[in-house]
VMD Tcl script that builds the backbone (N, CA, C; Angstrom):
set m [mol new atoms 513]
animate dup $m
set s [atomselect $m all]
$s set {name element resname resid chain x y z} {
  {N N UNK 1 A -33.605 -18.162 44.978}
  {CA C UNK 1 A -32.693 -17.079 44.608}
  {C C UNK 1 A -32.416 -16.288 45.897}
  {N N UNK 2 A -31.127 -16.121 46.182}
  {CA C UNK 2 A -30.755 -15.464 47.427}
  {C C UNK 2 A -30.413 -14.020 47.136}
  {N N UNK 3 A -31.012 -13.049 47.909}
  {CA C UNK 3 A -30.753 -11.703 47.711}
  {C C UNK 3 A -30.403 -11.063 49.112}
  {N N UNK 4 A -29.193 -10.476 49.185}
  {CA C UNK 4 A -28.735 -9.924 50.450}
  {C C UNK 4 A -28.293 -8.495 50.252}
  {N N UNK 5 A -28.523 -7.700 51.342}
  {CA C UNK 5 A -28.327 -6.189 51.243}
  {C C UNK 5 A -27.278 -5.789 52.390}
  {N N UNK 6 A -26.486 -4.768 52.062}
  {CA C UNK 6 A -25.583 -4.162 53.046}
  {C C UNK 6 A -25.841 -2.678 52.911}
  {N N UNK 7 A -25.742 -2.014 54.038}
  {CA C UNK 7 A -25.967 -0.475 54.029}
  {C C UNK 7 A -24.844 0.213 54.848}
  {N N UNK 8 A -24.287 1.228 54.303}
  {CA C UNK 8 A -23.388 2.090 55.042}
  {C C UNK 8 A -24.094 3.358 55.296}
  {N N UNK 9 A -24.251 3.808 56.581}
  {CA C UNK 9 A -24.939 5.011 56.855}
  {C C UNK 9 A -24.008 6.109 57.261}
  {N N UNK 10 A -24.540 7.311 57.049}
  {CA C UNK 10 A -23.805 8.570 57.412}
  {C C UNK 10 A -22.443 8.734 56.804}
  {N N UNK 11 A -22.340 8.389 55.521}
  {CA C UNK 11 A -21.062 8.556 54.812}
  {C C UNK 11 A -20.911 9.989 54.418}
  {N N UNK 12 A -19.810 10.603 54.657}
  {CA C UNK 12 A -19.612 12.028 54.519}
  {C C UNK 12 A -19.282 12.447 53.061}
  {N N UNK 13 A -20.381 12.310 52.252}
  {CA C UNK 13 A -20.302 12.757 50.887}
  {C C UNK 13 A -21.813 12.985 50.457}
  {N N UNK 14 A -21.992 13.648 49.285}
  {CA C UNK 14 A -23.364 13.848 48.813}
  {C C UNK 14 A -23.874 12.543 48.147}
  {N N UNK 15 A -25.164 12.435 48.146}
  {CA C UNK 15 A -25.723 11.235 47.453}
  {C C UNK 15 A -25.459 11.282 45.940}
  {N N UNK 16 A -25.421 12.494 45.403}
  {CA C UNK 16 A -25.207 12.652 43.980}
  {C C UNK 16 A -23.807 12.108 43.538}
  {N N UNK 17 A -22.774 12.510 44.310}
  {CA C UNK 17 A -21.390 11.994 44.024}
  {C C UNK 17 A -21.322 10.481 44.226}
  {N N UNK 18 A -21.985 9.931 45.204}
  {CA C UNK 18 A -21.978 8.519 45.393}
  {C C UNK 18 A -22.734 7.752 44.267}
  {N N UNK 19 A -23.803 8.359 43.845}
  {CA C UNK 19 A -24.583 7.759 42.731}
  {C C UNK 19 A -23.850 7.678 41.414}
  {N N UNK 20 A -22.918 8.618 41.154}
  {CA C UNK 20 A -22.096 8.420 39.963}
  {C C UNK 20 A -21.218 7.255 39.941}
  {N N UNK 21 A -20.681 6.922 41.167}
  {CA C UNK 21 A -19.795 5.697 41.186}
  {C C UNK 21 A -20.681 4.446 41.286}
  {N N UNK 22 A -21.808 4.491 41.902}
  {CA C UNK 22 A -22.713 3.370 41.918}
  {C C UNK 22 A -23.239 2.881 40.571}
  {N N UNK 23 A -23.339 3.875 39.660}
  {CA C UNK 23 A -23.801 3.489 38.305}
  {C C UNK 23 A -22.760 2.598 37.645}
  {N N UNK 24 A -21.499 2.725 37.945}
  {CA C UNK 24 A -20.470 1.875 37.377}
  {C C UNK 24 A -20.579 0.408 37.715}
  {N N UNK 25 A -21.110 0.132 38.916}
  {CA C UNK 25 A -21.139 -1.309 39.358}
  {C C UNK 25 A -22.485 -1.990 39.172}
  {N N UNK 26 A -23.526 -1.235 38.986}
  {CA C UNK 26 A -24.905 -1.794 38.928}
  {C C UNK 26 A -24.950 -2.820 37.795}
  {N N UNK 27 A -25.443 -4.047 38.149}
  {CA C UNK 27 A -25.565 -5.038 37.124}
  {C C UNK 27 A -24.358 -5.915 36.795}
  {N N UNK 28 A -23.206 -5.617 37.420}
  {CA C UNK 28 A -21.967 -6.344 37.264}
  {C C UNK 28 A -21.815 -7.492 38.176}
  {N N UNK 29 A -20.954 -8.425 37.825}
  {CA C UNK 29 A -20.621 -9.445 38.775}
  {C C UNK 29 A -19.873 -8.883 39.966}
  {N N UNK 30 A -19.925 -9.475 41.116}
  {CA C UNK 30 A -19.379 -8.913 42.303}
  {C C UNK 30 A -17.865 -8.754 42.169}
  {N N UNK 31 A -17.167 -9.773 41.670}
  {CA C UNK 31 A -15.713 -9.679 41.553}
  {C C UNK 31 A -15.289 -8.545 40.636}
  {N N UNK 32 A -16.041 -8.402 39.506}
  {CA C UNK 32 A -15.791 -7.301 38.576}
  {C C UNK 32 A -16.028 -6.006 39.124}
  {N N UNK 33 A -17.059 -5.885 39.959}
  {CA C UNK 33 A -17.472 -4.605 40.606}
  {C C UNK 33 A -16.391 -4.270 41.638}
  {N N UNK 34 A -15.812 -5.140 42.300}
  {CA C UNK 34 A -14.713 -4.830 43.342}
  {C C UNK 34 A -13.573 -4.292 42.608}
  {N N UNK 35 A -13.220 -4.917 41.461}
  {CA C UNK 35 A -11.996 -4.386 40.727}
  {C C UNK 35 A -12.249 -2.990 40.103}
  {N N UNK 36 A -13.510 -2.742 39.685}
  {CA C UNK 36 A -13.835 -1.418 39.175}
  {C C UNK 36 A -13.706 -0.343 40.274}
  {N N UNK 37 A -14.269 -0.706 41.496}
  {CA C UNK 37 A -14.124 0.258 42.555}
  {C C UNK 37 A -12.713 0.431 43.069}
  {N N UNK 38 A -11.928 -0.612 43.032}
  {CA C UNK 38 A -10.564 -0.470 43.483}
  {C C UNK 38 A -9.729 0.509 42.605}
  {N N UNK 39 A -10.095 0.630 41.379}
  {CA C UNK 39 A -9.340 1.444 40.400}
  {C C UNK 39 A -10.063 2.784 40.093}
  {N N UNK 40 A -11.178 3.073 40.756}
  {CA C UNK 40 A -11.928 4.307 40.532}
  {C C UNK 40 A -11.234 5.381 41.433}
  {N N UNK 41 A -11.067 6.592 40.842}
  {CA C UNK 41 A -10.288 7.567 41.573}
  {C C UNK 41 A -11.147 8.441 42.494}
  {N N UNK 42 A -12.437 8.293 42.508}
  {CA C UNK 42 A -13.298 9.047 43.411}
  {C C UNK 42 A -13.093 8.521 44.801}
  {N N UNK 43 A -13.098 9.444 45.806}
  {CA C UNK 43 A -12.847 9.019 47.171}
  {C C UNK 43 A -14.023 8.166 47.758}
  {N N UNK 44 A -15.180 8.396 47.284}
  {CA C UNK 44 A -16.394 7.654 47.781}
  {C C UNK 44 A -16.289 6.124 47.401}
  {N N UNK 45 A -15.421 5.849 46.378}
  {CA C UNK 45 A -15.351 4.398 45.908}
  {C C UNK 45 A -14.900 3.536 47.029}
  {N N UNK 46 A -14.045 4.005 47.941}
  {CA C UNK 46 A -13.577 3.208 49.070}
  {C C UNK 46 A -14.722 2.788 49.975}
  {N N UNK 47 A -15.610 3.778 50.281}
  {CA C UNK 47 A -16.733 3.439 51.096}
  {C C UNK 47 A -17.768 2.476 50.404}
  {N N UNK 48 A -17.877 2.649 49.107}
  {CA C UNK 48 A -18.775 1.736 48.359}
  {C C UNK 48 A -18.135 0.357 48.356}
  {N N UNK 49 A -16.811 0.289 48.141}
  {CA C UNK 49 A -16.144 -1.040 48.118}
  {C C UNK 49 A -16.348 -1.735 49.432}
  {N N UNK 50 A -16.224 -0.993 50.507}
  {CA C UNK 50 A -16.432 -1.550 51.826}
  {C C UNK 50 A -17.826 -2.105 52.044}
  {N N UNK 51 A -18.800 -1.376 51.511}
  {CA C UNK 51 A -20.213 -1.828 51.608}
  {C C UNK 51 A -20.459 -3.068 50.712}
  {N N UNK 52 A -19.833 -3.111 49.539}
  {CA C UNK 52 A -20.012 -4.248 48.677}
  {C C UNK 52 A -19.338 -5.495 49.335}
  {N N UNK 53 A -18.177 -5.344 49.876}
  {CA C UNK 53 A -17.515 -6.425 50.592}
  {C C UNK 53 A -18.408 -6.958 51.698}
  {N N UNK 54 A -19.001 -6.054 52.440}
  {CA C UNK 54 A -19.976 -6.422 53.489}
  {C C UNK 54 A -21.199 -7.219 52.949}
  {N N UNK 55 A -21.724 -6.816 51.826}
  {CA C UNK 55 A -22.840 -7.472 51.251}
  {C C UNK 55 A -22.427 -8.923 50.807}
  {N N UNK 56 A -21.228 -9.040 50.241}
  {CA C UNK 56 A -20.742 -10.358 49.816}
  {C C UNK 56 A -20.573 -11.262 51.015}
  {N N UNK 57 A -19.983 -10.666 52.096}
  {CA C UNK 57 A -19.825 -11.507 53.282}
  {C C UNK 57 A -21.099 -11.949 53.916}
  {N N UNK 58 A -22.123 -11.031 53.872}
  {CA C UNK 58 A -23.490 -11.361 54.368}
  {C C UNK 58 A -24.052 -12.503 53.548}
  {N N UNK 59 A -23.853 -12.417 52.273}
  {CA C UNK 59 A -24.494 -13.456 51.362}
  {C C UNK 59 A -23.805 -14.851 51.693}
  {N N UNK 60 A -22.501 -14.806 51.796}
  {CA C UNK 60 A -21.803 -16.105 52.085}
  {C C UNK 60 A -22.281 -16.636 53.465}
  {N N UNK 61 A -22.405 -15.735 54.398}
  {CA C UNK 61 A -22.822 -16.187 55.751}
  {C C UNK 61 A -24.221 -16.717 55.803}
  {N N UNK 62 A -25.111 -16.083 55.041}
  {CA C UNK 62 A -26.511 -16.490 55.024}
  {C C UNK 62 A -26.616 -17.852 54.383}
  {N N UNK 63 A -25.877 -18.036 53.226}
  {CA C UNK 63 A -25.906 -19.284 52.500}
  {C C UNK 63 A -25.317 -20.450 53.396}
  {N N UNK 64 A -24.303 -20.138 54.054}
  {CA C UNK 64 A -23.680 -21.159 54.879}
  {C C UNK 64 A -24.528 -21.502 56.130}
  {N N UNK 65 A -25.122 -20.494 56.757}
  {CA C UNK 65 A -25.839 -20.689 57.965}
  {C C UNK 65 A -27.246 -21.228 57.728}
  {N N UNK 66 A -27.981 -20.590 56.901}
  {CA C UNK 66 A -29.396 -21.007 56.660}
  {C C UNK 66 A -29.611 -22.070 55.653}
  {N N UNK 67 A -28.858 -22.067 54.609}
  {CA C UNK 67 A -29.097 -23.079 53.514}
  {C C UNK 67 A -28.072 -24.240 53.493}
  {N N UNK 68 A -27.134 -24.154 54.431}
  {CA C UNK 68 A -26.111 -25.251 54.569}
  {C C UNK 68 A -25.385 -25.518 53.270}
  {N N UNK 69 A -24.977 -24.506 52.623}
  {CA C UNK 69 A -24.203 -24.735 51.408}
  {C C UNK 69 A -23.137 -23.604 51.215}
  {N N UNK 70 A -22.185 -23.895 50.380}
  {CA C UNK 70 A -21.115 -22.972 50.139}
  {C C UNK 70 A -21.516 -22.023 48.982}
  {N N UNK 71 A -21.139 -20.772 49.106}
  {CA C UNK 71 A -21.437 -19.808 48.039}
  {C C UNK 71 A -20.139 -19.107 47.656}
  {N N UNK 72 A -19.896 -18.992 46.373}
  {CA C UNK 72 A -18.695 -18.419 45.859}
  {C C UNK 72 A -18.973 -16.954 45.450}
  {N N UNK 73 A -17.946 -16.185 45.574}
  {CA C UNK 73 A -18.055 -14.748 45.145}
  {C C UNK 73 A -18.368 -14.587 43.634}
  {N N UNK 74 A -17.953 -15.523 42.854}
  {CA C UNK 74 A -18.176 -15.493 41.387}
  {C C UNK 74 A -19.613 -15.648 41.097}
  {N N UNK 75 A -20.415 -16.252 41.993}
  {CA C UNK 75 A -21.844 -16.486 41.695}
  {C C UNK 75 A -22.755 -15.272 41.974}
  {N N UNK 76 A -22.152 -14.198 42.534}
  {CA C UNK 76 A -22.971 -13.090 42.987}
  {C C UNK 76 A -22.954 -11.945 41.972}
  {N N UNK 77 A -24.106 -11.224 41.786}
  {CA C UNK 77 A -24.261 -10.121 40.948}
  {C C UNK 77 A -24.787 -8.968 41.744}
  {N N UNK 78 A -24.296 -7.755 41.435}
  {CA C UNK 78 A -24.767 -6.552 42.103}
  {C C UNK 78 A -26.176 -6.238 41.464}
  {N N UNK 79 A -27.246 -6.521 42.148}
  {CA C UNK 79 A -28.562 -6.278 41.502}
  {C C UNK 79 A -29.020 -4.835 41.706}
  {N N UNK 80 A -28.854 -4.315 42.842}
  {CA C UNK 80 A -29.232 -2.887 43.156}
  {C C UNK 80 A -28.179 -2.186 43.899}
  {N N UNK 81 A -27.836 -0.965 43.555}
  {CA C UNK 81 A -26.948 -0.143 44.238}
  {C C UNK 81 A -27.380 1.319 44.173}
  {N N UNK 82 A -27.689 1.890 45.279}
  {CA C UNK 82 A -28.196 3.233 45.328}
  {C C UNK 82 A -27.736 4.055 46.534}
  {N N UNK 83 A -27.880 5.357 46.474}
  {CA C UNK 83 A -27.450 6.185 47.579}
  {C C UNK 83 A -28.626 7.163 47.937}
  {N N UNK 84 A -29.046 7.053 49.204}
  {CA C UNK 84 A -30.120 7.936 49.690}
  {C C UNK 84 A -29.438 9.090 50.456}
  {N N UNK 85 A -30.110 10.213 50.446}
  {CA C UNK 85 A -29.631 11.335 51.208}
  {C C UNK 85 A -29.743 11.138 52.662}
  {N N UNK 86 A -28.762 11.416 53.434}
  {CA C UNK 86 A -28.810 11.397 54.868}
  {C C UNK 86 A -29.000 12.748 55.520}
  {N N UNK 87 A -28.859 12.864 56.814}
  {CA C UNK 87 A -29.065 14.154 57.414}
  {C C UNK 87 A -27.872 15.130 57.039}
  {N N UNK 88 A -28.189 16.366 56.898}
  {CA C UNK 88 A -27.109 17.391 56.598}
  {C C UNK 88 A -26.759 18.116 57.808}
  {N N UNK 89 A -25.501 18.399 57.964}
  {CA C UNK 89 A -25.011 19.179 59.106}
  {C C UNK 89 A -24.852 20.639 58.609}
  {N N UNK 90 A -25.459 21.631 59.367}
  {CA C UNK 90 A -25.362 22.972 58.961}
  {C C UNK 90 A -24.309 23.645 59.789}
  {N N UNK 91 A -23.304 24.283 59.255}
  {CA C UNK 91 A -22.276 24.968 59.974}
  {C C UNK 91 A -22.124 26.385 59.503}
  {N N UNK 92 A -21.550 27.228 60.278}
  {CA C UNK 92 A -21.350 28.686 59.946}
  {C C UNK 92 A -19.864 28.940 59.659}
  {N N UNK 93 A -19.667 29.678 58.587}
  {CA C UNK 93 A -18.256 30.042 58.216}
  {C C UNK 93 A -18.238 31.567 58.211}
  {N N UNK 94 A -17.160 32.117 58.847}
  {CA C UNK 94 A -17.038 33.547 58.828}
  {C C UNK 94 A -16.837 34.114 57.480}
  {N N UNK 95 A -17.403 35.300 57.245}
  {CA C UNK 95 A -17.386 35.975 55.911}
  {C C UNK 95 A -16.914 37.393 56.131}
  {N N UNK 96 A -16.601 38.158 55.113}
  {CA C UNK 96 A -16.137 39.529 55.279}
  {C C UNK 96 A -17.188 40.447 55.824}
  {N N UNK 97 A -16.793 41.456 56.417}
  {CA C UNK 97 A -17.647 42.541 57.013}
  {C C UNK 97 A -18.561 42.046 58.078}
  {N N UNK 98 A -18.132 41.140 58.916}
  {CA C UNK 98 A -18.915 40.583 59.980}
  {C C UNK 98 A -20.126 39.654 59.624}
  {N N UNK 99 A -20.149 39.244 58.396}
  {CA C UNK 99 A -21.195 38.339 57.938}
  {C C UNK 99 A -20.886 36.927 58.251}
  {N N UNK 100 A -21.824 36.001 57.962}
  {CA C UNK 100 A -21.513 34.651 58.133}
  {C C UNK 100 A -22.158 33.869 56.928}
  {N N UNK 101 A -21.416 32.903 56.362}
  {CA C UNK 101 A -21.977 32.069 55.300}
  {C C UNK 101 A -22.287 30.741 55.896}
  {N N UNK 102 A -23.373 30.136 55.392}
  {CA C UNK 102 A -23.765 28.805 55.867}
  {C C UNK 102 A -23.095 27.680 54.989}
  {N N UNK 103 A -22.518 26.717 55.680}
  {CA C UNK 103 A -21.864 25.606 55.011}
  {C C UNK 103 A -22.776 24.368 55.296}
  {N N UNK 104 A -23.109 23.613 54.277}
  {CA C UNK 104 A -23.903 22.389 54.456}
  {C C UNK 104 A -23.037 21.185 54.235}
  {N N UNK 105 A -22.846 20.373 55.312}
  {CA C UNK 105 A -22.051 19.179 55.147}
  {C C UNK 105 A -22.975 17.970 54.974}
  {N N UNK 106 A -23.032 17.427 53.741}
  {CA C UNK 106 A -24.020 16.444 53.417}
  {C C UNK 106 A -23.532 15.017 53.786}
  {N N UNK 107 A -24.501 14.175 54.074}
  {CA C UNK 107 A -24.189 12.794 54.298}
  {C C UNK 107 A -25.096 11.923 53.409}
  {N N UNK 108 A -24.730 10.629 53.341}
  {CA C UNK 108 A -25.528 9.767 52.393}
  {C C UNK 108 A -25.556 8.359 53.065}
  {N N UNK 109 A -26.546 7.640 52.717}
  {CA C UNK 109 A -26.672 6.237 53.109}
  {C C UNK 109 A -26.540 5.327 51.829}
  {N N UNK 110 A -25.520 4.529 51.785}
  {CA C UNK 110 A -25.204 3.723 50.535}
  {C C UNK 110 A -25.756 2.320 50.788}
  {N N UNK 111 A -26.486 1.849 49.827}
  {CA C UNK 111 A -27.043 0.537 49.921}
  {C C UNK 111 A -26.631 -0.372 48.731}
  {N N UNK 112 A -26.220 -1.513 48.979}
  {CA C UNK 112 A -25.802 -2.445 47.904}
  {C C UNK 112 A -26.510 -3.779 48.023}
  {N N UNK 113 A -27.135 -4.280 47.050}
  {CA C UNK 113 A -27.832 -5.629 47.146}
  {C C UNK 113 A -27.166 -6.513 46.127}
  {N N UNK 114 A -26.850 -7.743 46.613}
  {CA C UNK 114 A -26.243 -8.733 45.710}
  {C C UNK 114 A -27.268 -9.912 45.617}
  {N N UNK 115 A -27.244 -10.573 44.431}
  {CA C UNK 115 A -28.215 -11.646 44.170}
  {C C UNK 115 A -27.303 -12.776 43.599}
  {N N UNK 116 A -27.738 -14.020 44.041}
  {CA C UNK 116 A -27.073 -15.170 43.522}
  {C C UNK 116 A -27.649 -15.482 42.149}
  {N N UNK 117 A -26.821 -16.014 41.252}
  {CA C UNK 117 A -27.251 -16.411 39.932}
  {C C UNK 117 A -26.882 -15.390 38.819}
  {N N UNK 118 A -25.612 -15.411 38.487}
  {CA C UNK 118 A -25.055 -14.519 37.553}
  {C C UNK 118 A -25.712 -14.661 36.158}
  {N N UNK 119 A -25.981 -15.990 35.847}
  {CA C UNK 119 A -26.428 -16.161 34.432}
  {C C UNK 119 A -27.864 -15.599 34.229}
  {N N UNK 120 A -28.728 -15.850 35.233}
  {CA C UNK 120 A -30.092 -15.345 35.130}
  {C C UNK 120 A -30.126 -13.851 35.118}
  {N N UNK 121 A -29.348 -13.196 35.966}
  {CA C UNK 121 A -29.337 -11.740 36.060}
  {C C UNK 121 A -28.753 -11.156 34.719}
  {N N UNK 122 A -27.725 -11.729 34.246}
  {CA C UNK 122 A -27.103 -11.241 33.008}
  {C C UNK 122 A -28.057 -11.422 31.830}
  {N N UNK 123 A -28.792 -12.556 31.816}
  {CA C UNK 123 A -29.745 -12.840 30.692}
  {C C UNK 123 A -30.948 -11.778 30.769}
  {N N UNK 124 A -31.440 -11.547 31.951}
  {CA C UNK 124 A -32.472 -10.539 32.167}
  {C C UNK 124 A -32.057 -9.131 31.695}
  {N N UNK 125 A -30.812 -8.727 32.042}
  {CA C UNK 125 A -30.275 -7.461 31.683}
  {C C UNK 125 A -30.176 -7.377 30.168}
  {N N UNK 126 A -29.667 -8.466 29.528}
  {CA C UNK 126 A -29.472 -8.486 28.039}
  {C C UNK 126 A -30.869 -8.385 27.375}
  {N N UNK 127 A -31.852 -9.034 27.919}
  {CA C UNK 127 A -33.234 -8.954 27.358}
  {C C UNK 127 A -33.800 -7.560 27.429}
  {N N UNK 128 A -33.534 -6.866 28.536}
  {CA C UNK 128 A -34.052 -5.505 28.714}
  {C C UNK 128 A -33.285 -4.552 27.719}
  {N N UNK 129 A -32.025 -4.833 27.504}
  {CA C UNK 129 A -31.222 -3.945 26.569}
  {C C UNK 129 A -31.711 -4.203 25.152}
  {N N UNK 130 A -31.929 -5.401 24.754}
  {CA C UNK 130 A -32.420 -5.794 23.446}
  {C C UNK 130 A -33.796 -5.199 23.147}
  {N N UNK 131 A -34.594 -5.229 24.176}
  {CA C UNK 131 A -35.943 -4.657 24.039}
  {C C UNK 131 A -35.873 -3.133 23.829}
  {N N UNK 132 A -34.994 -2.466 24.543}
  {CA C UNK 132 A -34.841 -1.014 24.415}
  {C C UNK 132 A -34.259 -0.678 23.097}
  {N N UNK 133 A -33.311 -1.468 22.574}
  {CA C UNK 133 A -32.758 -1.199 21.249}
  {C C UNK 133 A -33.787 -1.429 20.177}
  {N N UNK 134 A -34.692 -2.376 20.276}
  {CA C UNK 134 A -35.744 -2.594 19.246}
  {C C UNK 134 A -36.663 -1.391 19.234}
  {N N UNK 135 A -37.025 -0.929 20.452}
  {CA C UNK 135 A -37.967 0.193 20.501}
  {C C UNK 135 A -37.305 1.464 19.884}
  {N N UNK 136 A -36.121 1.697 20.153}
  {CA C UNK 136 A -35.361 2.833 19.625}
  {C C UNK 136 A -35.239 2.742 18.064}
  {N N UNK 137 A -34.990 1.550 17.562}
  {CA C UNK 137 A -34.880 1.325 16.186}
  {C C UNK 137 A -36.271 1.556 15.475}
  {N N UNK 138 A -37.351 1.104 16.074}
  {CA C UNK 138 A -38.655 1.328 15.527}
  {C C UNK 138 A -39.025 2.851 15.485}
  {N N UNK 139 A -38.633 3.566 16.509}
  {CA C UNK 139 A -38.869 4.999 16.597}
  {C C UNK 139 A -38.147 5.740 15.566}
  {N N UNK 140 A -36.893 5.309 15.258}
  {CA C UNK 140 A -36.122 6.011 14.306}
  {C C UNK 140 A -36.654 5.798 12.828}
  {N N UNK 141 A -37.248 4.659 12.629}
  {CA C UNK 141 A -37.781 4.364 11.310}
  {C C UNK 141 A -39.046 5.111 10.974}
  {N N UNK 142 A -39.917 5.317 12.005}
  {CA C UNK 142 A -41.165 6.005 11.846}
  {C C UNK 142 A -40.925 7.512 11.962}
  {N N UNK 143 A -41.011 8.190 10.802}
  {CA C UNK 143 A -40.865 9.622 10.752}
  {C C UNK 143 A -42.183 10.283 10.477}
  {N N UNK 144 A -42.455 11.531 10.981}
  {CA C UNK 144 A -43.680 12.146 10.713}
  {C C UNK 144 A -43.820 12.472 9.197}
  {N N UNK 145 A -45.062 12.666 8.699}
  {CA C UNK 145 A -45.227 12.830 7.223}
  {C C UNK 145 A -44.672 14.068 6.699}
  {N N UNK 146 A -44.714 15.187 7.410}
  {CA C UNK 146 A -44.170 16.473 6.849}
  {C C UNK 146 A -42.808 16.772 7.345}
  {N N UNK 147 A -41.953 15.841 7.741}
  {CA C UNK 147 A -40.679 16.027 8.268}
  {C C UNK 147 A -39.684 16.610 7.242}
  {N N UNK 148 A -39.580 16.070 5.979}
  {CA C UNK 148 A -38.664 16.614 5.021}
  {C C UNK 148 A -38.942 18.022 4.593}
  {N N UNK 149 A -40.233 18.324 4.425}
  {CA C UNK 149 A -40.610 19.706 4.003}
  {C C UNK 149 A -40.333 20.632 5.119}
  {N N UNK 150 A -40.592 20.303 6.324}
  {CA C UNK 150 A -40.324 21.155 7.478}
  {C C UNK 150 A -38.843 21.416 7.620}
  {N N UNK 151 A -38.018 20.396 7.398}
  {CA C UNK 151 A -36.565 20.573 7.490}
  {C C UNK 151 A -36.006 21.461 6.420}
  {N N UNK 152 A -36.506 21.361 5.226}
  {CA C UNK 152 A -36.159 22.211 4.152}
  {C C UNK 152 A -36.554 23.671 4.398}
  {N N UNK 153 A -37.729 23.812 4.919}
  {CA C UNK 153 A -38.286 25.131 5.227}
  {C C UNK 153 A -37.448 25.871 6.261}
  {N N UNK 154 A -37.011 25.214 7.291}
  {CA C UNK 154 A -36.299 25.865 8.327}
  {C C UNK 154 A -34.862 26.267 7.931}
  {N N UNK 155 A -34.318 25.574 6.936}
  {CA C UNK 155 A -32.964 25.931 6.434}
  {C C UNK 155 A -32.924 27.255 5.602}
  {N N UNK 156 A -34.077 27.573 5.042}
  {CA C UNK 156 A -34.126 28.796 4.265}
  {C C UNK 156 A -34.344 30.053 5.130}
  {N N UNK 157 A -33.749 31.184 4.764}
  {CA C UNK 157 A -33.997 32.356 5.484}
  {C C UNK 157 A -35.378 32.922 5.224}
  {N N UNK 158 A -35.817 33.798 5.973}
  {CA C UNK 158 A -37.210 34.345 5.836}
  {C C UNK 158 A -37.436 35.006 4.465}
  {N N UNK 159 A -36.526 35.884 3.999}
  {CA C UNK 159 A -36.831 36.531 2.692}
  {C C UNK 159 A -36.926 35.528 1.562}
  {N N UNK 160 A -36.095 34.415 1.582}
  {CA C UNK 160 A -36.191 33.383 0.510}
  {C C UNK 160 A -37.535 32.764 0.549}
  {N N UNK 161 A -38.033 32.391 1.770}
  {CA C UNK 161 A -39.317 31.802 1.851}
  {C C UNK 161 A -40.447 32.665 1.394}
  {N N UNK 162 A -40.376 33.955 1.657}
  {CA C UNK 162 A -41.398 34.893 1.193}
  {C C UNK 162 A -41.367 34.935 -0.339}
  {N N UNK 163 A -40.170 34.960 -0.928}
  {CA C UNK 163 A -40.061 35.029 -2.411}
  {C C UNK 163 A -40.684 33.736 -3.027}
  {N N UNK 164 A -40.377 32.591 -2.406}
  {CA C UNK 164 A -40.951 31.354 -2.906}
  {C C UNK 164 A -42.401 31.300 -2.847}
  {N N UNK 165 A -42.945 31.699 -1.660}
  {CA C UNK 165 A -44.425 31.698 -1.512}
  {C C UNK 165 A -45.093 32.670 -2.463}
  {N N UNK 166 A -44.479 33.834 -2.701}
  {CA C UNK 166 A -45.013 34.833 -3.668}
  {C C UNK 166 A -45.000 34.221 -5.100}
  {N N UNK 167 A -43.921 33.593 -5.463}
  {CA C UNK 167 A -43.838 33.011 -6.792}
  {C C UNK 167 A -44.827 31.874 -6.961}
  {N N UNK 168 A -45.088 31.090 -5.967}
  {CA C UNK 168 A -46.074 29.981 -6.054}
  {C C UNK 168 A -47.472 30.540 -6.186}
  {N N UNK 169 A -47.744 31.640 -5.488}
  {CA C UNK 169 A -49.093 32.245 -5.534}
  {C C UNK 169 A -49.394 32.858 -6.898}
  {N N UNK 170 A -48.325 33.405 -7.545}
  {CA C UNK 170 A -48.566 33.968 -8.909}
  {C C UNK 170 A -48.802 32.907 -10.004}
  {N N UNK 171 A -48.297 31.681 -9.776}
  {CA C UNK 171 A -48.577 30.609 -10.706}
  {C C UNK 171 A -49.877 30.154 -10.768}
}
mol reanalyze $m
mol bondsrecalc $m
mol representation Tube
mol addrep $m
């Protein structure tokens, strides 16, 4: 299984903004991820698209050079895509009454990894999703013993609860 990585360093955006766009392509086929990035309105999508194209080109080059075989873009899946925080530039902006405000210009390092074998990656992702769904379903079925009584008690106002408890004690 072939895994290739490409990194774009010192991209002028925050890692948090880049991470929002990277979530869209994680686990998708490379061709589908490129089309998603092409139509995403965030400005960082262009830099991520450039990095993804570089990763695809690296994978094709490695397969051709080292393994002596042709690799198609349709066979690749985005396995990992993440943004690390880069160095921040600190600048000074003039403010009223002779003061100065600090402006922090953030940078990020974008990394995209592509893996050969769309079928295996998609099957593994589906298995993880099915397992998570089963766990959530099991948790929703198992309710604590006093849950209905607690829910009914919280819906009543305090004077009503006091009246009920007083009437129960007198019986």
